[in-house]
C-alpha positions as CSV (number, residue, x, y, z in Angstrom):
1,M,-95.3,-53.7,-54.3
2,V,-93.2,-50.8,-55.9
3,R,-95.8,-50.7,-58.9
4,A,-98.7,-50.3,-56.6
5,L,-97.1,-47.6,-54.9
6,M,-96.3,-45.9,-58.1
7,I,-100.1,-46.0,-59.2
8,E,-101.2,-44.8,-56.0
9,G,-98.7,-41.8,-56.2
10,C,-99.9,-40.9,-59.6
11,I,-103.4,-41.0,-58.8
12,I,-102.8,-38.7,-55.7
13,A,-100.8,-36.3,-57.8
14,L,-103.4,-36.1,-60.4
15,F,-105.9,-35.4,-57.7
16,M,-103.6,-32.7,-56.3
17,I,-103.1,-31.1,-59.9
18,A,-106.9,-31.0,-60.5
19,N,-107.3,-29.5,-56.9
20,G,-104.9,-26.8,-57.9
21,I,-106.5,-25.9,-61.1
22,Y,-109.8,-25.7,-59.2
23,V,-108.0,-23.3,-56.7
24,V,-106.6,-21.1,-59.5
25,A,-109.7,-21.1,-61.7
26,F,-112.5,-20.6,-59.3
27,P,-113.3,-17.8,-56.5
28,P,-112.3,-16.8,-54.0
29,V,-109.8,-14.3,-55.4
30,N,-106.2,-14.0,-54.6
31,D,-105.8,-17.9,-54.0
32,E,-103.7,-18.2,-57.1
33,P,-100.4,-18.5,-55.5
34,Q,-101.5,-21.6,-53.4
35,G,-103.2,-23.1,-56.4
36,Y,-99.9,-22.9,-58.4
37,A,-98.0,-24.4,-55.4
38,I,-100.5,-27.4,-55.3
39,I,-99.9,-28.0,-59.0
40,A,-96.1,-27.8,-58.5
41,I,-96.2,-30.4,-55.8
42,G,-98.4,-32.6,-57.8
43,I,-95.9,-32.5,-60.8
44,F,-93.2,-33.0,-58.2
45,I,-94.8,-36.3,-56.8
46,I,-95.3,-37.7,-60.3
47,L,-91.5,-37.1,-61.1
48,V,-90.5,-38.5,-57.9
49,T,-92.6,-41.8,-58.4
50,L,-91.4,-42.1,-61.7
51,H,-87.8,-42.0,-60.7
52,L,-88.4,-44.4,-58.0
53,D,-89.8,-46.7,-60.3
54,R,-86.7,-46.7,-62.6
55,I,-84.3,-47.2,-59.5
56,H,-86.3,-50.0,-57.9
57,G,-87.5,-51.4,-61.4
58,K,-84.1,-52.8,-61.6
59,D,-84.4,-54.9,-58.6
60,D,-87.9,-56.3,-59.3
61,G,-87.0,-58.2,-62.3
62,F,-89.6,-55.9,-64.5
63,P,-88.7,-53.4,-66.9
64,P,-89.5,-49.8,-65.8
65,L,-92.5,-48.1,-67.2
66,Q,-91.8,-45.7,-70.1
């Protein structure tokens, strides 16, 4: 169950990062701060899911992903 949530979290985070890059790169102008915030949130989600995988990986009997 934890593996599935980690994969889903990473996929959602990658979509958020792609969306942030789209917001920064394309018009309308002056939306760059929102795009950078979206990219930062996507990176934060990836870091949180990897941290949770390491914490809960000890309980599942499976080694954590590296």
